[in-house]
PyMOL Python script that loads the backbone (N, CA, C, O; Angstrom):
from pymol import cmd

cmd.read_pdbstr("""\
ATOM      1  N   UNK A   1     108.865 101.437  80.942  1.00  0.00           N
ATOM      2  CA  UNK A   1     108.217 101.313  81.843  1.00  0.00           C
ATOM      3  C   UNK A   1     107.117 101.597  82.141  1.00  0.00           C
ATOM      4  O   UNK A   1     106.996 102.728  82.612  1.00  0.00           O
ATOM      5  N   UNK A   2     105.987 100.840  82.030  1.00  0.00           N
ATOM      6  CA  UNK A   2     104.536 101.845  82.404  1.00  0.00           C
ATOM      7  C   UNK A   2     104.683 102.870  83.335  1.00  0.00           C
ATOM      8  O   UNK A   2     105.454 102.871  84.295  1.00  0.00           O
ATOM      9  N   UNK A   3     103.780 103.877  82.947  1.00  0.00           N
ATOM     10  CA  UNK A   3     103.475 105.324  83.272  1.00  0.00           C
ATOM     11  C   UNK A   3     103.183 104.795  85.434  1.00  0.00           C
ATOM     12  O   UNK A   3     103.486 105.458  86.426  1.00  0.00           O
ATOM     13  N   UNK A   4     102.539 103.458  85.339  1.00  0.00           N
ATOM     14  CA  UNK A   4     102.053 103.458  86.494  1.00  0.00           C
ATOM     15  C   UNK A   4     103.053 103.130  87.749  1.00  0.00           C
ATOM     16  O   UNK A   4     103.034 103.562  88.901  1.00  0.00           O
ATOM     17  N   UNK A   5     103.911 102.228  87.116  1.00  0.00           N
ATOM     18  CA  UNK A   5     104.953 101.921  87.794  1.00  0.00           C
ATOM     19  C   UNK A   5     106.272 103.024  87.993  1.00  0.00           C
ATOM     20  O   UNK A   5     107.211 102.721  88.729  1.00  0.00           O
ATOM     21  N   UNK A   6     106.239 104.008  87.437  1.00  0.00           N
ATOM     22  CA  UNK A   6     107.568 104.985  87.598  1.00  0.00           C
ATOM     23  C   UNK A   6     107.500 105.605  88.714  1.00  0.00           C
ATOM     24  O   UNK A   6     106.575 106.232  89.229  1.00  0.00           O
ATOM     25  N   UNK A   7     108.639 105.368  89.082  1.00  0.00           N
ATOM     26  CA  UNK A   7     108.636 106.169  90.634  1.00  0.00           C
ATOM     27  C   UNK A   7     109.928 107.274  90.878  1.00  0.00           C
ATOM     28  O   UNK A   7     110.611 107.076  89.873  1.00  0.00           O
ATOM     29  N   UNK A   8     110.526 108.184  91.571  1.00  0.00           N
ATOM     30  CA  UNK A   8     111.282 108.864  91.242  1.00  0.00           C
ATOM     31  C   UNK A   8     111.184 110.145  90.542  1.00  0.00           C
ATOM     32  O   UNK A   8     112.063 110.912  90.149  1.00  0.00           O
ATOM     33  N   UNK A   9     109.569 110.212  90.462  1.00  0.00           N
ATOM     34  CA  UNK A   9     109.785 111.584  89.157  1.00  0.00           C
ATOM     35  C   UNK A   9     109.115 112.806  89.969  1.00  0.00           C
ATOM     36  O   UNK A   9     108.606 113.090  91.054  1.00  0.00           O
ATOM     37  N   UNK A  10     109.426 113.285  88.834  1.00  0.00           N
ATOM     38  CA  UNK A  10     108.157 114.848  89.224  1.00  0.00           C
ATOM     39  C   UNK A  10     107.176 114.731  88.102  1.00  0.00           C
ATOM     40  O   UNK A  10     107.377 114.225  86.998  1.00  0.00           O
ATOM     41  N   UNK A  11     106.314 115.164  88.466  1.00  0.00           N
ATOM     42  CA  UNK A  11     104.606 115.014  87.723  1.00  0.00           C
ATOM     43  C   UNK A  11     103.601 116.090  87.417  1.00  0.00           C
ATOM     44  O   UNK A  11     103.364 117.043  88.159  1.00  0.00           O
ATOM     45  N   UNK A  12     103.299 115.963  86.802  1.00  0.00           N
ATOM     46  CA  UNK A  12     102.037 116.873  86.349  1.00  0.00           C
ATOM     47  C   UNK A  12     100.348 116.314  86.612  1.00  0.00           C
ATOM     48  O   UNK A  12      99.649 115.390  86.196  1.00  0.00           O
ATOM     49  N   UNK A  13     100.229 117.218  87.345  1.00  0.00           N
ATOM     50  CA  UNK A  13      97.875 116.274  87.187  1.00  0.00           C
ATOM     51  C   UNK A  13      97.094 117.953  86.413  1.00  0.00           C
ATOM     52  O   UNK A  13      96.928 119.121  86.765  1.00  0.00           O
ATOM     53  N   UNK A  14      96.886 117.291  85.499  1.00  0.00           N
ATOM     54  CA  UNK A  14      95.451 118.037  85.217  1.00  0.00           C
ATOM     55  C   UNK A  14      94.590 117.571  85.431  1.00  0.00           C
ATOM     56  O   UNK A  14      94.675 116.350  85.569  1.00  0.00           O
ATOM     57  N   UNK A  15      93.059 118.292  85.618  1.00  0.00           N
ATOM     58  CA  UNK A  15      92.168 118.257  85.910  1.00  0.00           C
ATOM     59  C   UNK A  15      91.542 117.430  84.860  1.00  0.00           C
ATOM     60  O   UNK A  15      91.816 117.765  83.707  1.00  0.00           O
ATOM     61  N   UNK A  16      90.782 116.451  85.016  1.00  0.00           N
ATOM     62  CA  UNK A  16      90.465 115.475  83.704  1.00  0.00           C
ATOM     63  C   UNK A  16      89.094 115.914  83.658  1.00  0.00           C
ATOM     64  O   UNK A  16      88.433 114.939  83.302  1.00  0.00           O
ATOM     65  N   UNK A  17      88.039 117.319  83.924  1.00  0.00           N
ATOM     66  CA  UNK A  17      87.205 118.157  83.428  1.00  0.00           C
ATOM     67  C   UNK A  17      87.556 118.874  81.859  1.00  0.00           C
ATOM     68  O   UNK A  17      88.603 119.508  81.728  1.00  0.00           O
ATOM     69  N   UNK A  18      86.933 118.771  81.108  1.00  0.00           N
ATOM     70  CA  UNK A  18      87.947 119.543  79.709  1.00  0.00           C
ATOM     71  C   UNK A  18      87.350 121.007  80.111  1.00  0.00           C
ATOM     72  O   UNK A  18      87.936 121.829  79.406  1.00  0.00           O
ATOM     73  N   UNK A  19      86.681 121.468  80.724  1.00  0.00           N
ATOM     74  CA  UNK A  19      86.615 122.834  80.874  1.00  0.00           C
ATOM     75  C   UNK A  19      87.298 123.240  82.000  1.00  0.00           C
ATOM     76  O   UNK A  19      87.227 124.449  82.222  1.00  0.00           O
ATOM     77  N   UNK A  20      88.138 122.370  83.013  1.00  0.00           N
ATOM     78  CA  UNK A  20      88.837 123.321  84.000  1.00  0.00           C
ATOM     79  C   UNK A  20      90.117 123.107  83.563  1.00  0.00           C
ATOM     80  O   UNK A  20      90.606 122.150  82.963  1.00  0.00           O
ATOM     81  N   UNK A  21      90.603 124.168  83.962  1.00  0.00           N
ATOM     82  CA  UNK A  21      92.011 124.281  83.777  1.00  0.00           C
ATOM     83  C   UNK A  21      92.965 124.132  85.159  1.00  0.00           C
ATOM     84  O   UNK A  21      94.080 124.638  85.289  1.00  0.00           O
ATOM     85  N   UNK A  22      92.387 123.464  85.975  1.00  0.00           N
ATOM     86  CA  UNK A  22      93.241 123.448  87.152  1.00  0.00           C
ATOM     87  C   UNK A  22      94.317 122.120  86.819  1.00  0.00           C
ATOM     88  O   UNK A  22      94.137 121.059  86.221  1.00  0.00           O
ATOM     89  N   UNK A  23      95.451 122.683  87.470  1.00  0.00           N
ATOM     90  CA  UNK A  23      96.778 121.916  87.252  1.00  0.00           C
ATOM     91  C   UNK A  23      97.835 121.788  88.463  1.00  0.00           C
ATOM     92  O   UNK A  23      98.190 122.839  88.998  1.00  0.00           O
ATOM     93  N   UNK A  24      98.310 120.683  88.882  1.00  0.00           N
ATOM     94  CA  UNK A  24      99.421 120.772  90.192  1.00  0.00           C
ATOM     95  C   UNK A  24     100.622 119.564  89.522  1.00  0.00           C
ATOM     96  O   UNK A  24     100.755 118.639  88.721  1.00  0.00           O
ATOM     97  N   UNK A  25     101.231 120.296  90.414  1.00  0.00           N
ATOM     98  CA  UNK A  25     102.375 119.801  90.224  1.00  0.00           C
ATOM     99  C   UNK A  25     103.193 118.981  91.447  1.00  0.00           C
ATOM    100  O   UNK A  25     103.342 119.795  92.358  1.00  0.00           O
ATOM    101  N   UNK A  26     103.730 117.795  91.788  1.00  0.00           N
ATOM    102  CA  UNK A  26     103.954 117.311  92.541  1.00  0.00           C
ATOM    103  C   UNK A  26     105.640 116.102  92.337  1.00  0.00           C
ATOM    104  O   UNK A  26     106.122 115.700  91.278  1.00  0.00           O
ATOM    105  N   UNK A  27     105.988 115.910  93.344  1.00  0.00           N
ATOM    106  CA  UNK A  27     107.582 114.895  93.411  1.00  0.00           C
ATOM    107  C   UNK A  27     107.153 113.628  93.799  1.00  0.00           C
ATOM    108  O   UNK A  27     106.287 113.564  94.671  1.00  0.00           O
ATOM    109  N   UNK A  28     107.535 112.766  93.384  1.00  0.00           N
ATOM    110  CA  UNK A  28     107.033 111.502  94.375  1.00  0.00           C
ATOM    111  C   UNK A  28     108.304 110.517  93.895  1.00  0.00           C
ATOM    112  O   UNK A  28     108.971 110.518  92.860  1.00  0.00           O
ATOM    113  N   UNK A  29     108.346 109.737  95.006  1.00  0.00           N
ATOM    114  CA  UNK A  29     109.336 108.444  95.288  1.00  0.00           C
ATOM    115  C   UNK A  29     108.704 107.401  95.024  1.00  0.00           C
ATOM    116  O   UNK A  29     109.385 106.485  94.565  1.00  0.00           O
ATOM    117  N   UNK A  30     107.094 107.133  95.224  1.00  0.00           N
ATOM    118  CA  UNK A  30     106.541 106.274  94.931  1.00  0.00           C
ATOM    119  C   UNK A  30     106.430 105.882  93.707  1.00  0.00           C
ATOM    120  O   UNK A  30     106.730 106.709  92.846  1.00  0.00           O
ATOM    121  N   UNK A  31     106.022 104.669  93.321  1.00  0.00           N
ATOM    122  CA  UNK A  31     105.530 104.459  92.318  1.00  0.00           C
ATOM    123  C   UNK A  31     104.197 105.802  91.691  1.00  0.00           C
ATOM    124  O   UNK A  31     103.534 106.380  92.552  1.00  0.00           O
ATOM    125  N   UNK A  32     104.075 105.982  90.877  1.00  0.00           N
ATOM    126  CA  UNK A  32     103.264 107.250  89.727  1.00  0.00           C
ATOM    127  C   UNK A  32     101.265 106.565  90.045  1.00  0.00           C
ATOM    128  O   UNK A  32     100.227 107.200  90.232  1.00  0.00           O
ATOM    129  N   UNK A  33     101.534 105.106  89.968  1.00  0.00           N
ATOM    130  CA  UNK A  33     100.197 104.824  90.327  1.00  0.00           C
ATOM    131  C   UNK A  33      99.802 104.909  91.710  1.00  0.00           C
ATOM    132  O   UNK A  33      98.770 105.565  91.849  1.00  0.00           O
ATOM    133  N   UNK A  34     100.349 104.405  92.901  1.00  0.00           N
ATOM    134  CA  UNK A  34      99.873 104.167  94.073  1.00  0.00           C
ATOM    135  C   UNK A  34      99.829 105.739  94.421  1.00  0.00           C
ATOM    136  O   UNK A  34      98.851 106.177  95.028  1.00  0.00           O
ATOM    137  N   UNK A  35     100.856 106.566  94.050  1.00  0.00           N
ATOM    138  CA  UNK A  35     100.717 108.076  94.380  1.00  0.00           C
ATOM    139  C   UNK A  35      99.093 108.837  94.222  1.00  0.00           C
ATOM    140  O   UNK A  35      98.556 109.563  95.059  1.00  0.00           O
ATOM    141  N   UNK A  36      98.575 108.435  92.962  1.00  0.00           N
ATOM    142  CA  UNK A  36      97.948 108.770  92.442  1.00  0.00           C
ATOM    143  C   UNK A  36      97.175 108.474  92.986  1.00  0.00           C
ATOM    144  O   UNK A  36      96.419 109.361  93.383  1.00  0.00           O
ATOM    145  N   UNK A  37      96.869 107.023  93.351  1.00  0.00           N
ATOM    146  CA  UNK A  37      95.401 106.333  94.059  1.00  0.00           C
ATOM    147  C   UNK A  37      95.167 107.357  95.489  1.00  0.00           C
ATOM    148  O   UNK A  37      94.074 107.501  96.036  1.00  0.00           O
ATOM    149  N   UNK A  38      96.183 107.875  95.841  1.00  0.00           N
ATOM    150  CA  UNK A  38      95.936 108.311  97.065  1.00  0.00           C
ATOM    151  C   UNK A  38      95.177 110.303  97.011  1.00  0.00           C
ATOM    152  O   UNK A  38      94.894 111.123  97.884  1.00  0.00           O
ATOM    153  N   UNK A  39      95.132 110.292  95.503  1.00  0.00           N
ATOM    154  CA  UNK A  39      94.647 111.762  95.348  1.00  0.00           C
ATOM    155  C   UNK A  39      93.094 111.125  95.157  1.00  0.00           C
ATOM    156  O   UNK A  39      92.542 111.858  94.335  1.00  0.00           O
ATOM    157  N   UNK A  40      92.352 110.273  95.495  1.00  0.00           N
ATOM    158  CA  UNK A  40      91.182 109.405  95.325  1.00  0.00           C
ATOM    159  C   UNK A  40      90.489 109.586  96.197  1.00  0.00           C
ATOM    160  O   UNK A  40      89.290 109.778  95.994  1.00  0.00           O
ATOM    161  N   UNK A  41      91.174 109.582  97.820  1.00  0.00           N
ATOM    162  CA  UNK A  41      90.508 109.353  98.833  1.00  0.00           C
ATOM    163  C   UNK A  41      90.608 110.658 100.020  1.00  0.00           C
ATOM    164  O   UNK A  41      91.500 111.374  99.565  1.00  0.00           O
ATOM    165  N   UNK A  42      90.187 111.188 101.112  1.00  0.00           N
ATOM    166  CA  UNK A  42      90.777 111.807 102.143  1.00  0.00           C
ATOM    167  C   UNK A  42      91.676 111.164 102.734  1.00  0.00           C
ATOM    168  O   UNK A  42      91.757 109.939 102.640  1.00  0.00           O
ATOM    169  N   UNK A  43      92.711 112.081 103.624  1.00  0.00           N
ATOM    170  CA  UNK A  43      93.301 111.632 104.579  1.00  0.00           C
ATOM    171  C   UNK A  43      92.556 111.373 105.695  1.00  0.00           C
ATOM    172  O   UNK A  43      91.392 111.737 105.862  1.00  0.00           O
ATOM    173  N   UNK A  44      93.424 110.556 106.687  1.00  0.00           N
ATOM    174  CA  UNK A  44      92.657 110.056 108.102  1.00  0.00           C
ATOM    175  C   UNK A  44      93.178 111.722 108.965  1.00  0.00           C
ATOM    176  O   UNK A  44      92.696 111.904 110.083  1.00  0.00           O
ATOM    177  N   UNK A  45      94.013 112.688 108.456  1.00  0.00           N
ATOM    178  CA  UNK A  45      94.367 113.546 108.817  1.00  0.00           C
ATOM    179  C   UNK A  45      93.688 114.885 107.925  1.00  0.00           C
ATOM    180  O   UNK A  45      94.313 115.114 106.889  1.00  0.00           O
ATOM    181  N   UNK A  46      92.935 115.462 108.088  1.00  0.00           N
ATOM    182  CA  UNK A  46      92.530 116.011 107.068  1.00  0.00           C
ATOM    183  C   UNK A  46      93.375 117.472 106.568  1.00  0.00           C
ATOM    184  O   UNK A  46      93.206 118.079 105.510  1.00  0.00           O
ATOM    185  N   UNK A  47      94.252 117.783 107.601  1.00  0.00           N
ATOM    186  CA  UNK A  47      95.405 118.741 107.451  1.00  0.00           C
ATOM    187  C   UNK A  47      96.157 117.693 106.409  1.00  0.00           C
ATOM    188  O   UNK A  47      96.932 118.345 105.710  1.00  0.00           O
ATOM    189  N   UNK A  48      96.177 116.700 106.174  1.00  0.00           N
ATOM    190  CA  UNK A  48      97.001 116.103 104.778  1.00  0.00           C
ATOM    191  C   UNK A  48      96.462 115.892 103.483  1.00  0.00           C
ATOM    192  O   UNK A  48      97.071 115.676 102.435  1.00  0.00           O
ATOM    193  N   UNK A  49      94.952 116.004 103.734  1.00  0.00           N
ATOM    194  CA  UNK A  49      93.870 115.709 102.550  1.00  0.00           C
ATOM    195  C   UNK A  49      94.643 116.407 101.311  1.00  0.00           C
ATOM    196  O   UNK A  49      94.884 117.540 101.728  1.00  0.00           O
ATOM    197  N   UNK A  50      95.121 116.304 100.077  1.00  0.00           N
ATOM    198  CA  UNK A  50      95.609 116.525  98.866  1.00  0.00           C
ATOM    199  C   UNK A  50      94.795 117.561  98.447  1.00  0.00           C
ATOM    200  O   UNK A  50      93.595 117.481  98.707  1.00  0.00           O
ATOM    201  N   UNK A  51      95.304 118.698  97.733  1.00  0.00           N
ATOM    202  CA  UNK A  51      94.445 119.723  97.014  1.00  0.00           C
ATOM    203  C   UNK A  51      94.101 119.139  95.859  1.00  0.00           C
ATOM    204  O   UNK A  51      93.208 119.644  95.179  1.00  0.00           O
ATOM    205  N   UNK A  52      94.763 117.970  95.448  1.00  0.00           N
ATOM    206  CA  UNK A  52      93.804 117.484  94.534  1.00  0.00           C
ATOM    207  C   UNK A  52      92.764 116.620  94.474  1.00  0.00           C
ATOM    208  O   UNK A  52      92.377 116.154  93.402  1.00  0.00           O
ATOM    209  N   UNK A  53      92.167 116.304  95.741  1.00  0.00           N
ATOM    210  CA  UNK A  53      91.600 115.804  95.980  1.00  0.00           C
ATOM    211  C   UNK A  53      90.642 116.611  96.761  1.00  0.00           C
ATOM    212  O   UNK A  53      89.524 116.191  97.061  1.00  0.00           O
ATOM    213  N   UNK A  54      91.098 117.784  97.089  1.00  0.00           N
ATOM    214  CA  UNK A  54      89.967 119.006  97.614  1.00  0.00           C
ATOM    215  C   UNK A  54      89.433 119.542  96.324  1.00  0.00           C
ATOM    216  O   UNK A  54      88.327 120.079  96.268  1.00  0.00           O
ATOM    217  N   UNK A  55      90.093 119.420  95.454  1.00  0.00           N
ATOM    218  CA  UNK A  55      89.773 120.115  94.368  1.00  0.00           C
ATOM    219  C   UNK A  55      88.195 119.097  93.638  1.00  0.00           C
ATOM    220  O   UNK A  55      87.007 119.360  93.451  1.00  0.00           O
ATOM    221  N   UNK A  56      88.945 118.095  93.460  1.00  0.00           N
ATOM    222  CA  UNK A  56      87.789 116.312  92.661  1.00  0.00           C
ATOM    223  C   UNK A  56      86.503 117.165  93.360  1.00  0.00           C
ATOM    224  O   UNK A  56      85.657 117.938  92.910  1.00  0.00           O
ATOM    225  N   UNK A  57      86.873 116.495  94.989  1.00  0.00           N
ATOM    226  CA  UNK A  57      85.590 116.772  95.763  1.00  0.00           C
ATOM    227  C   UNK A  57      84.677 117.885  95.585  1.00  0.00           C
ATOM    228  O   UNK A  57      83.455 117.746  95.648  1.00  0.00           O
ATOM    229  N   UNK A  58      85.236 118.940  95.371  1.00  0.00           N
ATOM    230  CA  UNK A  58      84.149 120.290  95.378  1.00  0.00           C
ATOM    231  C   UNK A  58      83.871 120.807  94.265  1.00  0.00           C
ATOM    232  O   UNK A  58      82.991 121.656  94.123  1.00  0.00           O
ATOM    233  N   UNK A  59      84.779 120.235  93.103  1.00  0.00           N
ATOM    234  CA  UNK A  59      83.924 120.901  92.131  1.00  0.00           C
ATOM    235  C   UNK A  59      83.296 119.733  91.385  1.00  0.00           C
ATOM    236  O   UNK A  59      82.675 119.938  90.342  1.00  0.00           O
ATOM    237  N   UNK A  60      83.456 118.403  91.938  1.00  0.00           N
ATOM    238  CA  UNK A  60      82.640 117.212  91.065  1.00  0.00           C
ATOM    239  C   UNK A  60      83.313 116.439  89.498  1.00  0.00           C
ATOM    240  O   UNK A  60      82.841 115.790  88.564  1.00  0.00           O
ATOM    241  N   UNK A  61      84.867 117.045  89.958  1.00  0.00           N
ATOM    242  CA  UNK A  61      85.458 116.796  88.309  1.00  0.00           C
ATOM    243  C   UNK A  61      86.134 115.389  89.154  1.00  0.00           C
ATOM    244  O   UNK A  61      85.847 115.057  90.304  1.00  0.00           O
ATOM    245  N   UNK A  62      87.020 114.752  88.306  1.00  0.00           N
ATOM    246  CA  UNK A  62      87.494 113.443  88.117  1.00  0.00           C
ATOM    247  C   UNK A  62      88.831 113.492  86.960  1.00  0.00           C
ATOM    248  O   UNK A  62      89.098 114.218  86.002  1.00  0.00           O
ATOM    249  N   UNK A  63      89.386 112.494  87.511  1.00  0.00           N
ATOM    250  CA  UNK A  63      91.312 112.608  86.464  1.00  0.00           C
ATOM    251  C   UNK A  63      91.132 110.739  86.755  1.00  0.00           C
ATOM    252  O   UNK A  63      90.540 109.951  87.494  1.00  0.00           O
ATOM    253  N   UNK A  64      92.258 110.771  85.411  1.00  0.00           N
ATOM    254  CA  UNK A  64      92.732 109.588  85.295  1.00  0.00           C
ATOM    255  C   UNK A  64      94.068 109.588  85.138  1.00  0.00           C
ATOM    256  O   UNK A  64      94.639 110.678  85.186  1.00  0.00           O
ATOM    257  N   UNK A  65      94.845 108.371  84.918  1.00  0.00           N
ATOM    258  CA  UNK A  65      96.294 108.096  84.569  1.00  0.00           C
ATOM    259  C   UNK A  65      96.349 109.060  83.776  1.00  0.00           C
ATOM    260  O   UNK A  65      96.953 110.063  84.155  1.00  0.00           O
ATOM    261  N   UNK A  66      95.593 109.036  82.131  1.00  0.00           N
ATOM    262  CA  UNK A  66      96.368 109.609  81.335  1.00  0.00           C
ATOM    263  C   UNK A  66      96.247 111.407  81.778  1.00  0.00           C
ATOM    264  O   UNK A  66      96.728 112.205  80.973  1.00  0.00           O
ATOM    265  N   UNK A  67      95.654 111.888  82.947  1.00  0.00           N
ATOM    266  CA  UNK A  67      95.656 113.314  83.026  1.00  0.00           C
ATOM    267  C   UNK A  67      97.400 113.419  83.698  1.00  0.00           C
ATOM    268  O   UNK A  67      98.069 114.414  83.976  1.00  0.00           O
ATOM    269  N   UNK A  68      97.641 112.341  83.767  1.00  0.00           N
ATOM    270  CA  UNK A  68      99.514 112.823  84.752  1.00  0.00           C
ATOM    271  C   UNK A  68     100.279 112.508  83.661  1.00  0.00           C
ATOM    272  O   UNK A  68     100.176 111.608  82.828  1.00  0.00           O
ATOM    273  N   UNK A  69     101.300 113.671  83.850  1.00  0.00           N
ATOM    274  CA  UNK A  69     102.442 113.278  83.006  1.00  0.00           C
ATOM    275  C   UNK A  69     103.275 113.665  83.769  1.00  0.00           C
ATOM    276  O   UNK A  69     103.405 114.520  84.644  1.00  0.00           O
ATOM    277  N   UNK A  70     104.148 112.442  83.022  1.00  0.00           N
ATOM    278  CA  UNK A  70     106.005 112.583  84.194  1.00  0.00           C
ATOM    279  C   UNK A  70     106.616 113.692  83.465  1.00  0.00           C
ATOM    280  O   UNK A  70     106.537 113.850  82.247  1.00  0.00           O
ATOM    281  N   UNK A  71     107.327 114.566  84.418  1.00  0.00           N
ATOM    282  CA  UNK A  71     107.779 115.676  83.741  1.00  0.00           C
ATOM    283  C   UNK A  71     109.573 115.262  83.481  1.00  0.00           C
ATOM    284  O   UNK A  71     110.185 115.398  82.421  1.00  0.00           O
ATOM    285  N   UNK A  72     110.244 114.621  85.083  1.00  0.00           N
ATOM    286  CA  UNK A  72     110.911 114.258  84.864  1.00  0.00           C
ATOM    287  C   UNK A  72     111.686 113.530  86.181  1.00  0.00           C
ATOM    288  O   UNK A  72     111.347 113.771  87.340  1.00  0.00           O
ATOM    289  N   UNK A  73     112.702 112.665  85.846  1.00  0.00           N
ATOM    290  CA  UNK A  73     112.781 111.916  86.898  1.00  0.00           C
ATOM    291  C   UNK A  73     114.552 111.864  87.379  1.00  0.00           C
ATOM    292  O   UNK A  73     115.572 111.839  86.691  1.00  0.00           O
ATOM    293  N   UNK A  74     114.351 111.864  88.719  1.00  0.00           N
ATOM    294  CA  UNK A  74     115.432 112.065  89.811  1.00  0.00           C
ATOM    295  C   UNK A  74     115.487 111.375  91.126  1.00  0.00           C
ATOM    296  O   UNK A  74     114.559 111.460  91.931  1.00  0.00           O
ATOM    297  N   UNK A  75     116.625 110.657  91.361  1.00  0.00           N
ATOM    298  CA  UNK A  75     116.411 109.875  92.428  1.00  0.00           C
ATOM    299  C   UNK A  75     116.547 110.359  93.831  1.00  0.00           C
ATOM    300  O   UNK A  75     116.062 109.913  94.871  1.00  0.00           O
ATOM    301  N   UNK A  76     117.505 111.620  93.557  1.00  0.00           N
ATOM    302  CA  UNK A  76     117.398 112.337  94.781  1.00  0.00           C
ATOM    303  C   UNK A  76     116.544 113.602  95.096  1.00  0.00           C
ATOM    304  O   UNK A  76     116.129 114.623  94.548  1.00  0.00           O
ATOM    305  N   UNK A  77     116.513 112.877  96.431  1.00  0.00           N
ATOM    306  CA  UNK A  77     115.481 113.697  97.195  1.00  0.00           C
ATOM    307  C   UNK A  77     115.190 115.024  96.930  1.00  0.00           C
ATOM    308  O   UNK A  77     114.185 115.497  96.399  1.00  0.00           O
ATOM    309  N   UNK A  78     116.268 115.622  97.395  1.00  0.00           N
ATOM    310  CA  UNK A  78     116.093 117.318  97.311  1.00  0.00           C
ATOM    311  C   UNK A  78     116.353 117.787  95.799  1.00  0.00           C
ATOM    312  O   UNK A  78     115.923 118.899  95.494  1.00  0.00           O
ATOM    313  N   UNK A  79     116.917 117.145  94.978  1.00  0.00           N
ATOM    314  CA  UNK A  79     117.147 117.185  93.887  1.00  0.00           C
ATOM    315  C   UNK A  79     115.722 117.461  92.498  1.00  0.00           C
ATOM    316  O   UNK A  79     115.483 118.198  91.542  1.00  0.00           O
ATOM    317  N   UNK A  80     114.971 116.007  93.440  1.00  0.00           N
ATOM    318  CA  UNK A  80     113.379 116.229  92.858  1.00  0.00           C
ATOM    319  C   UNK A  80     112.812 117.098  93.239  1.00  0.00           C
ATOM    320  O   UNK A  80     112.083 117.666  92.427  1.00  0.00           O
ATOM    321  N   UNK A  81     112.873 117.624  94.664  1.00  0.00           N
ATOM    322  CA  UNK A  81     112.531 118.622  95.526  1.00  0.00           C
ATOM    323  C   UNK A  81     112.625 120.288  94.498  1.00  0.00           C
ATOM    324  O   UNK A  81     111.816 121.213  94.566  1.00  0.00           O
ATOM    325  N   UNK A  82     113.292 120.248  94.026  1.00  0.00           N
ATOM    326  CA  UNK A  82     113.781 121.657  93.353  1.00  0.00           C
ATOM    327  C   UNK A  82     113.359 121.740  92.317  1.00  0.00           C
ATOM    328  O   UNK A  82     112.924 122.811  91.893  1.00  0.00           O
ATOM    329  N   UNK A  83     113.366 120.214  91.339  1.00  0.00           N
ATOM    330  CA  UNK A  83     112.713 120.387  89.878  1.00  0.00           C
ATOM    331  C   UNK A  83     111.377 120.181  90.094  1.00  0.00           C
ATOM    332  O   UNK A  83     110.694 119.900  89.109  1.00  0.00           O
ATOM    333  N   UNK A  84     110.824 120.263  91.232  1.00  0.00           N
ATOM    334  CA  UNK A  84     109.189 120.003  91.265  1.00  0.00           C
ATOM    335  C   UNK A  84     109.242 121.620  91.694  1.00  0.00           C
ATOM    336  O   UNK A  84     108.107 122.093  91.635  1.00  0.00           O
ATOM    337  N   UNK A  85     110.161 122.514  92.074  1.00  0.00           N
ATOM    338  CA  UNK A  85     110.056 123.849  92.347  1.00  0.00           C
ATOM    339  C   UNK A  85     109.805 124.586  91.087  1.00  0.00           C
ATOM    340  O   UNK A  85     108.942 125.457  90.983  1.00  0.00           O
ATOM    341  N   UNK A  86     110.617 124.191  90.105  1.00  0.00           N
ATOM    342  CA  UNK A  86     110.623 125.161  88.769  1.00  0.00           C
ATOM    343  C   UNK A  86     109.487 124.176  88.272  1.00  0.00           C
ATOM    344  O   UNK A  86     108.728 124.408  89.214  1.00  0.00           O
ATOM    345  N   UNK A  87     109.132 123.706  87.883  1.00  0.00           N
ATOM    346  CA  UNK A  87     107.577 123.034  86.983  1.00  0.00           C
ATOM    347  C   UNK A  87     106.617 124.033  87.786  1.00  0.00           C
ATOM    348  O   UNK A  87     105.404 124.024  87.578  1.00  0.00           O
TER     349      UNK A  87
END
""", "prot")
cmd.dss("prot")
cmd.show_as("cartoon", "prot")
cmd.util.cbc("prot")
cmd.orient("prot")
């Protein structure tokens, strides 16, 4: 299955800038492509704006789907959350 269509996953996002070491670990039940598109825009509620978006905007960096790695797959939300915490 293409990476962007995978759902119920724990994943890592590494900044696409080759000199930047920032990375983020998250979980989602959504398709990965839809979730990573969320990082490219601010939330209408600034308190909900993602750390990934904030980093990209403040540093002037970008990322692509190649910078996203699926680390694990889990159907159950609480188990997915535990796996996210471990990563």
